[in-house]
N, C-alpha and C positions, 0 to 999 in steps of 0.2 A: 692546488686542485682547481680545475675549471668550475665555473659557476653551475648551479644546479640545472637551470633551464637548458644550457647547451648539452649537458650530460644526458638529459632526458631526450633531447632531440637526437643525440647520437644513438641511444638505445632504440628509438623509433626507426631511425634510418637503417640500422643494422637489421632490425626485424623485417622491415619492408624489403630490403635488398635480398635477404635470405629467402623470404617467401617467393619473391619474384624469380629468383634464380632457380628455386625448386620447380616452379611451374613453367619455366622456360625450357626445362629439360623435357625430353620425351617421357611419356608415361612409364612407370617402373612396375612391371609385373612381378608377382610373387615367384621366387625361384622354385621351379618344379621339384627340386631335390630338397627343399627346406625341411620337410618332415622326416627326412632320412638321417636320424641321429646316430652317432657312433656307437653308443651303448644302448643296445636293445634287449639286454638280458632281463629275464623275468625272475622274480624272487617272491616267495610266499604267495604265489598265485597272482602277483601284480605284474603286468607287463611293463617293460621299460622302468624297472623298479626305482633305480637311483634318480632318473629324471623326474619321476613322480614324487618320491620321498624328499628330494632336495628342495621341494616347494614348502615343506612344513615350516621352515624358519620364517617365511613371509607371514603365514597365519599367526605364528607365535608372536612375532614382533609387532604385527598389527594389533593383536589383542592386548599385548603389554602396553602399547602406545595408548589404546583406549582406556586401560586401567590407570594410566599415568595422567589422565586429563587434569586431575587436581594439582599436578605439579607445575602447570603453566602459571607463571607468576602474574600475568596480566591476561585480560580477556580479548585483546585486539585480534589475535590470530586463532581464536578458538575454533571458528568455523572451518578455516583451512586445515587446521590440525586434525579435526574429527574426520573431514572428508578424506584427507591423506591416509589416516590410519585405517578407515573403513576400506578405502581402495586397496591398500596393501594387503589387508586380511583377505579380501576377495581375490587378489592376485594368487595367493596361496591355493585357494580352491579352484579358481579358473585354470591356472597353469597346470595343476595336478590333473584336472579333468582332461585338458588337452594332451598331456603327455601320456595319459593312460591309453588314449586312442588318437594319435596324431592325424589330423585332417584339417582341411580348410574350414569346415563348419565349427569344429571344436576350437580352432585357433582364435575364433572370434571371442570366446569367453576368457582366453588368456589376455588378449590385447585390450578389451574393453576396460577392465578395472585398472590396467596399467596406465592407460591414458588419464583416467580420473586421478590417480595418485600423482602422475607427472604434473598435471595442470594445477592441482591443489598446492603442491610445493612451489611451483612457478609463481602462482598468485601470492603466496605467502612472502616470497623473497621480494616481489615487486612492492608489496605493502610495507615490508620492513625497510627496504632500501630506497625505493624511488618515490612512492607516494602512497600514504595510507588510504586515501580516497580512491585512487586508481586501482590499487591492488584489491581492495574490497569489492569494487564495482566489477572487476574483471573475473572474479572467481567463477561464477556460474556460466558466463559466456565462454570462458576457457574450457570448463568441464564439458559443456555442450559441444564445443569445437572438437575436443578429443574424441568424444563418442561418435560425432559425425564423421571423423576421419576414418574410424573403423568401419562404420556403415558404408561409407563411400568405397573403401577398399573391397569389402565383401560383396557389395552390389556389383562392382566392376568385375570381380572374379566370376560371379554368376553369369555375367554377360560375355565372358571370355575375352575381356579387355582389361585385365587386372591393372590397377593403378595404386601404387603405394605412396605416391607423392604427398598427399595430405597427412597420412600417418607418419611419414618420415619427418615432416615439418614439426608435428606435435611431439615426436620423440626427441629430436635432436636440436631444435631451435632453443628450448630451455637450457640445454646443456651448453650452448654457446653463450646465451645471454646471462645466465646465472653467474658464471665467473666474471663476466664483464661488469655486472652490477656490483659484485663483491669488491672489484678493484676501483670502481668509480664512485661508489656511494658509501657513506658511513651507515652502519646498522643501528637500529634502535632496540634490538633485543636478540634476534637470531645470532648465534655465535659463529664467527668466521671460521674458526678452526674445524668445527664439526661439519660445516657446509663444504669446506675444501676437502675434508676426508670423504664426504659423501660423493663428491665429483670424482675423486681419484678411484674410489672403489667401483664406481659405475663404469669408468673407462676400462679398468681392469676386467670387469665383468664382460664388456663387449669384446675385449681381446680373447678372453677365455671362450666365448661363444664362437668366435671366428676360427679358433684353433681347436675346435671340438675333437676331431679325430686325432690330431697330433698329440694332444694332451692324453687322450685315452691310450694311444699307442705307447706313450712313455710310462704312464703309471700302471696300466694294465687293469685298473679298477675304477678310476675316477675320470669321467669324461669332461671335456671342456664345457659342455652344456650344463652338467650338474654343478661344476665349479662356478659357472656363471650365476646360477641361482644363489649359491652361498654368498658370493661376493656382492650380488645385488641386494640380498637381505641384509648384509653388513652395511651397505650404503644406506639402506632405509633406517637401520638402527642408529646410525650416526646422525641422520636427519632428525630423528625423534629426539636425540640428545640436544640438537640445536634448538628445537622447540622448547624442550623442557628445562633449559637453562636460561630461558627468556627472563630478563630482569627489567623492571620499570626504571626509568631514569631516577625517580625519587629514591628508590630503594638502593640504587647503585652508588649514591652519594655517601 
């Protein structure tokens, strides 16, 4: 395996290239049809029932994660873990609120906690794989960058020049860099298997989201978007398992 410094330079170079490529593109407006989901059926007086109800696993998994705080074997990633779990629990509430009445203003409350959870997990992997000091130092700047990306998108929508580029970087750059870090660096605690499972479930969730109507047409009761929520919650559950099987080197001997 190549030395640590060149590997860190490679991670930095990929990050810079991806960000530069994103902003080299023309601005990316929100799809006008984004809020038109395949399953709009109401049940028990709740509009878009399954798209709303399928967010419950986020809330449950986030709360379970908070209850499992004592299962962390070391304290090094405690802050990232707590921010991640709180972000996930808030995704359950924010996304349910959005799907109750889909609109651009309510979508803000879906995306804000999502970016917080993304950035907390990203910081944790950096701390575990690349550098404890850098990962710890980047946590709050990354969280602020995630929130700022949603603020930028929403502000640009209000000015009729919607631009999703910063939000796209926040959502997809970690999904590019995390597997690269798993391949290039040895971990000090977060378990590879659970993190790979997290990534696979997340990719499947994005496919389900893309094929929302097709999946609903095939099943007749479960839309791709509802399935996306379930798969994404599964990805979160596996990420929590990666945190909660964190072992200190001394205990692993």
